[in-house]
PASEBA-1860 file (N, C-alpha, C; in nm, 3 decimals):
! residues 99
1> MFALGLLG> 5.866/-6.597/26.556/5.806/-6.603/26.465/5.800/-6.579/26.359 ~ 5.667/-6.497/26.354/5.643/-6.339/26.273/5.775/-6.290/26.209 ~ 5.827/-6.240/26.294/5.885/-6.172/26.264/6.024/-6.228/26.174 ~ 6.063/-6.364/26.221/6.209/-6.422/26.123/6.132/-6.431/26.023 ~ 5.976/-6.503/25.993/5.969/-6.464/25.908/5.918/-6.368/25.771 ~ 5.891/-6.312/25.859/5.911/-6.131/25.789/5.997/-6.091/25.738 ~ 6.110/-6.116/25.836/6.286/-6.071/25.762/6.304/-6.163/25.627 ~ 6.257/-6.329/25.682/6.295/-6.373/25.527/6.208/-6.337/25.436
9> VLFSVYHY> 6.079/-6.277/25.438/6.022/-6.252/25.312/6.081/-6.082/25.265 ~ 6.154/-6.046/25.335/6.183/-5.890/25.273/6.303/-5.928/25.250 ~ 6.393/-6.020/25.319/6.515/-6.075/25.239/6.519/-6.121/25.099 ~ 6.371/-6.178/25.091/6.367/-6.252/24.956/6.317/-6.156/24.853 ~ 6.286/-6.054/24.901/6.191/-5.937/24.795/6.359/-5.847/24.775 ~ 6.430/-5.824/24.868/6.555/-5.794/24.837/6.637/-5.818/24.713 ~ 6.670/-5.999/24.730/6.738/-6.043/24.718/6.679/-6.049/24.546 ~ 6.526/-6.047/24.567/6.503/-6.077/24.429/6.519/-5.970/24.326
17> FRNPQIKA> 6.525/-5.794/24.354/6.520/-5.710/24.308/6.671/-5.701/24.265 ~ 6.786/-5.732/24.428/6.912/-5.697/24.383/6.998/-5.790/24.273 ~ 6.930/-5.907/24.295/7.023/-6.043/24.183/7.011/-6.011/24.101 ~ 6.927/-5.943/24.000/6.892/-5.942/23.876/6.995/-5.797/23.853 ~ 7.002/-5.694/23.899/7.056/-5.575/23.905/7.209/-5.614/23.905 ~ 7.228/-5.710/23.969/7.388/-5.690/24.014/7.411/-5.796/23.856 ~ 7.380/-5.867/23.818/7.386/-5.906/23.681/7.404/-5.892/23.578 ~ 7.300/-5.748/23.574/7.266/-5.659/23.470/7.380/-5.592/23.435
25> DKTDALLA> 7.456/-5.525/23.604/7.578/-5.438/23.591/7.696/-5.506/23.558 ~ 7.724/-5.642/23.567/7.836/-5.738/23.521/7.798/-5.712/23.380 ~ 7.696/-5.775/23.311/7.679/-5.751/23.180/7.684/-5.661/23.082 ~ 7.658/-5.541/23.174/7.709/-5.412/23.088/7.865/-5.398/23.120 ~ 7.891/-5.406/23.276/8.101/-5.405/23.210/8.137/-5.529/23.175 ~ 8.109/-5.621/23.115/8.124/-5.680/23.013/8.118/-5.642/22.923 ~ 7.993/-5.603/22.853/7.988/-5.565/22.729/8.100/-5.433/22.694 ~ 8.105/-5.334/22.824/8.196/-5.216/22.775/8.313/-5.221/22.761
33> QKIQWDKE> 8.373/-5.349/22.830/8.522/-5.404/22.829/8.544/-5.447/22.661 ~ 8.448/-5.537/22.624/8.435/-5.585/22.504/8.465/-5.480/22.366 ~ 8.354/-5.364/22.439/8.358/-5.256/22.335/8.468/-5.148/22.292 ~ 8.562/-5.152/22.433/8.699/-5.120/22.458/8.760/-5.215/22.305 ~ 8.798/-5.295/22.389/8.848/-5.427/22.316/8.834/-5.420/22.180 ~ 8.742/-5.450/22.113/8.704/-5.402/22.013/8.753/-5.250/21.903 ~ 8.748/-5.130/22.016/8.767/-5.035/21.952/8.938/-5.025/21.975 ~ 8.995/-5.061/22.071/9.163/-5.083/22.029/9.189/-5.178/21.925
41> GNERRFAE> 9.115/-5.270/21.868/9.164/-5.358/21.788/9.189/-5.319/21.679 ~ 9.029/-5.208/21.626/8.994/-5.165/21.536/9.054/-5.075/21.456 ~ 9.111/-4.988/21.617/9.229/-4.901/21.599/9.354/-4.897/21.509 ~ 9.421/-5.051/21.556/9.514/-5.093/21.578/9.502/-5.153/21.416 ~ 9.429/-5.166/21.396/9.381/-5.198/21.217/9.430/-5.144/21.135 ~ 9.301/-4.990/21.184/9.365/-4.956/21.077/9.445/-4.846/21.069 ~ 9.559/-4.818/21.147/9.656/-4.800/21.171/9.768/-4.888/21.065 ~ 9.785/-5.007/21.137/9.856/-5.106/21.008/9.786/-5.116/20.861
49> IQDNIKDA> 9.666/-5.064/20.821/9.648/-5.003/20.693/9.649/-4.897/20.636 ~ 9.684/-4.811/20.708/9.754/-4.673/20.670/9.875/-4.691/20.671 ~ 9.968/-4.748/20.758/10.109/-4.744/20.720/10.101/-4.879/20.577 ~ 10.014/-4.967/20.587/10.034/-5.024/20.444/10.038/-4.954/20.298 ~ 9.901/-4.852/20.376/9.918/-4.754/20.211/9.977/-4.668/20.190 ~ 10.086/-4.643/20.292/10.141/-4.572/20.265/10.316/-4.581/20.210 ~ 10.283/-4.731/20.231/10.440/-4.799/20.204/10.427/-4.849/20.064 ~ 10.320/-4.829/20.042/10.263/-4.916/19.809/10.295/-4.730/19.806
57> FSLAQNHT> 10.225/-4.656/19.866/10.244/-4.510/19.762/10.389/-4.495/19.761 ~ 10.469/-4.481/19.874/10.590/-4.497/19.858/10.718/-4.571/19.743 ~ 10.625/-4.692/19.768/10.707/-4.772/19.706/10.607/-4.742/19.498 ~ 10.492/-4.684/19.498/10.419/-4.642/19.345/10.571/-4.584/19.339 ~ 10.585/-4.436/19.426/10.660/-4.306/19.371/10.773/-4.356/19.344 ~ 10.826/-4.437/19.381/10.982/-4.505/19.367/10.977/-4.547/19.206 ~ 10.921/-4.615/19.203/10.867/-4.704/19.093/10.863/-4.606/18.939 ~ 10.743/-4.507/19.006/10.752/-4.435/18.876/10.882/-4.332/18.872
65> HSVELKVD> 10.913/-4.285/18.950/11.084/-4.218/18.936/11.151/-4.329/18.859 ~ 11.174/-4.461/18.894/11.276/-4.499/18.839/11.221/-4.507/18.691 ~ 11.102/-4.546/18.645/11.048/-4.530/18.532/11.093/-4.406/18.382 ~ 11.057/-4.312/18.516/11.117/-4.182/18.448/11.220/-4.146/18.404 ~ 11.327/-4.207/18.495/11.456/-4.219/18.482/11.494/-4.284/18.351 ~ 11.426/-4.384/18.352/11.467/-4.516/18.209/11.395/-4.421/18.108 ~ 11.300/-4.406/18.091/11.226/-4.321/17.973/11.313/-4.185/17.910 ~ 11.353/-4.120/18.015/11.465/-3.985/17.980/11.570/-4.090/17.895
73> ELTKDVKI> 11.619/-4.213/17.996/11.801/-4.214/17.893/11.739/-4.281/17.787 ~ 11.587/-4.338/17.767/11.604/-4.397/17.631/11.546/-4.285/17.522 ~ 11.467/-4.185/17.577/11.440/-4.092/17.441/11.672/-4.042/17.444 ~ 11.728/-3.988/17.477/11.866/-3.937/17.472/11.886/-4.081/17.410 ~ 11.905/-4.179/17.419/11.959/-4.334/17.355/11.858/-4.335/17.155 ~ 11.706/-4.264/17.178/11.636/-4.215/17.055/11.735/-4.139/16.981 ~ 11.733/-4.030/17.039/11.794/-3.909/16.980/11.912/-3.967/16.939 ~ 12.025/-4.013/17.010/12.134/-4.036/16.924/12.120/-4.129/16.808
81> LSGKIIEL> 12.056/-4.198/16.827/12.061/-4.311/16.712/11.989/-4.242/16.607 ~ 11.905/-4.131/16.599/11.791/-4.081/16.514/11.903/-3.974/16.408 ~ 12.003/-3.923/16.512/12.118/-3.886/16.406/12.234/-3.944/16.331 ~ 12.219/-4.038/16.452/12.309/-4.127/16.355/12.272/-4.199/16.205 ~ 12.134/-4.282/16.239/12.087/-4.320/16.105/12.070/-4.173/15.989 ~ 12.054/-4.069/16.039/12.067/-3.923/15.946/12.200/-3.975/15.872 ~ 12.322/-3.970/15.971/12.447/-3.992/15.897/12.428/-4.044/15.807 ~ 12.386/-4.203/15.847/12.404/-4.358/15.752/12.331/-4.312/15.625
89> ATIISERI> 12.191/-4.228/15.646/12.129/-4.241/15.488/12.202/-4.121/15.441 ~ 12.299/-4.053/15.489/12.368/-3.942/15.420/12.474/-4.028/15.334 ~ 12.565/-4.080/15.407/12.591/-4.163/15.345/12.592/-4.210/15.237 ~ 12.502/-4.310/15.267/12.481/-4.424/15.144/12.427/-4.341/15.061 ~ 12.330/-4.210/15.017/12.264/-4.130/14.941/12.435/-4.101/14.872 ~ 12.550/-4.051/14.924/12.605/-3.997/14.843/12.738/-4.062/14.768 ~ 12.708/-4.219/14.835/12.785/-4.392/14.795/12.741/-4.399/14.636 ~ 12.601/-4.382/14.677/12.466/-4.471/14.583/12.479/-4.366/14.492
97> PKK> 12.493/-4.428/14.339/12.518/-4.283/14.237/12.337/-4.326/14.206 ~ 12.267/-4.149/14.147/12.151/-4.170/14.131/12.121/-4.141/13.981 ~ 12.010/-4.194/13.927/12.007/-4.290/13.760/11.968/-4.172/13.701
END
């Protein structure tokens, strides 16, 4: 009977120290898994943000290039119009007699 009681006490002490350790190991494993999932999620989000930024820069560069082309066309048109205005001013000054 004494041996049975001693075994019961030993078993209780064993479980008293072992159960919290098992619980702590489970908690550690769950936290490690959660950290891994969070890390993967953050990496995915950062990759998406990086792609969005690259797309935005590409769009800005394309837009800037098209604006530059339009400005070049407008500059050419203004030069042509300046020449025409000078011609018209010359014609008008020749046709209208000076007093």
